[in-house]
C-alpha positions, 0 to 999 in steps of 0.5 A: 824488048830486050836490051841488046847491050844487056844481051851481048854483055851477059853472053860475053860474060857467061863465054868468059865464065866457060871459057875460064876467061872471066877474072874472078876476085881472089879471097885476100890472102889474110882471109886465107890465112884466117880461114886455115886457123878457124878450121884446125881444131888445135887451133888457139886464141893466140894462133889466130890473133898472130894471123890478125896482127899482120894486118893492123886495119883489121886487128883495128875493126876487131879490136872496135867490135869486141868494145862494141855495145854488141859484145856488151863487154864491162872493160874497155880493150885495148889489145888484139888478144884479148879482144879475140878472147871475147869474141871467141874465134869462130865469131872473130874468124868469120868476122874477120873473113867477112870485113876483111872483104871490104877491101875488094870493093874499090875500084878506080873509075867514079861510076863502079866505084858508086856501085861497089861502095853501095853494095858493100853498105847494103851488104853490112846492113843485111849482115847486121840483120841476118846475124841477129835474125838468126841468133831470135830466130832459128838454131843456126849460127849468127856468125855464119849468118853474118858472113852470109850477109857480107858475102851474099853480093859478091857476084857483082864484083867481076860484072863491075870489074868487066863495065870498068873495060866496058865503056858502053856499059859502064855508061849505061846504068839501066845496063848494067843494073840488069845485068848485074841483076840477071848475072850476080847471083848465079855468079856469086855461088860460083865464086864462093864455090872457087873459094872452096867455102860450104855447099851452105854458104855458096847456096846462099847467092844464088838462093837468097832471091828465089822467093817460091823457093821450098825446103824443108828446113831453114837456112842461111839463104833464108835468113840473107831473103828475110833480111833483105825484104826487110830492108825495103820495108816501107819503101816503093822497091819492087819487092814490097810489091810482092806477096810476102805471105807467100814467101816460106822463108819467113815460115821457116823463121816462124815470121809473119809478114804482114807485122814484120815490122812490129816484129821487129821493133824489139831487135831494131837496136841489136840491129842497128848496133851490129851494124854499126860494129861491123862499121856501117 
């Protein structure tokens, strides 16, 4: 029997979306500025450095990534301009936009804050795997795959914000998890569309848990899906009970799910390096 609270909350959130009353997260100002620079074909490293320089914390993260084993530079970097030069405009902009989102995963109540932190930690793990999977098994852009991983659970934010103002939902962990599972994928794509992200990114939240989807070519949703499943390998999570040999995203990446753990062993170090560089 369906949980009445779950049904009620789902209906309230859907009605709020339809009436444009749901408070959606807004893209951080620094992310908007970075995207504007990145989308301008005349932009230079100096232009991007100037924008990032307005955010001391984000600048420090970029320098940290540039000095990480992920990039494997020969000399230690201490200034932002050199860091951006080493990373390149594409990786820097996608990384900066993704990491700027971390400030959104904060809450005032302990229950919601715990959910937010777990969600961000999971997103970092999936983003790291997505970047490495894209690099080794597809011709898609690894930095875009990384951003897709950081954004794929963005739809959980308005649900958790809603829960902060709904005591009955806040105090019912089972109901809250049910609502998140039911709505976060469609909400995620709705948010990315509102933020004017390209269709390839908008498609990720709504498709990354569609295990029977059929498409002609590998896409970012495939990468995030495989990264998500891989993150649960060796656990008793319900996703591990699925027949992964019937999940076609593995085929599109050229991976055999029956030997996935062995295939990933050779690149797990890269995943951990990327995760460490992201701060996860």
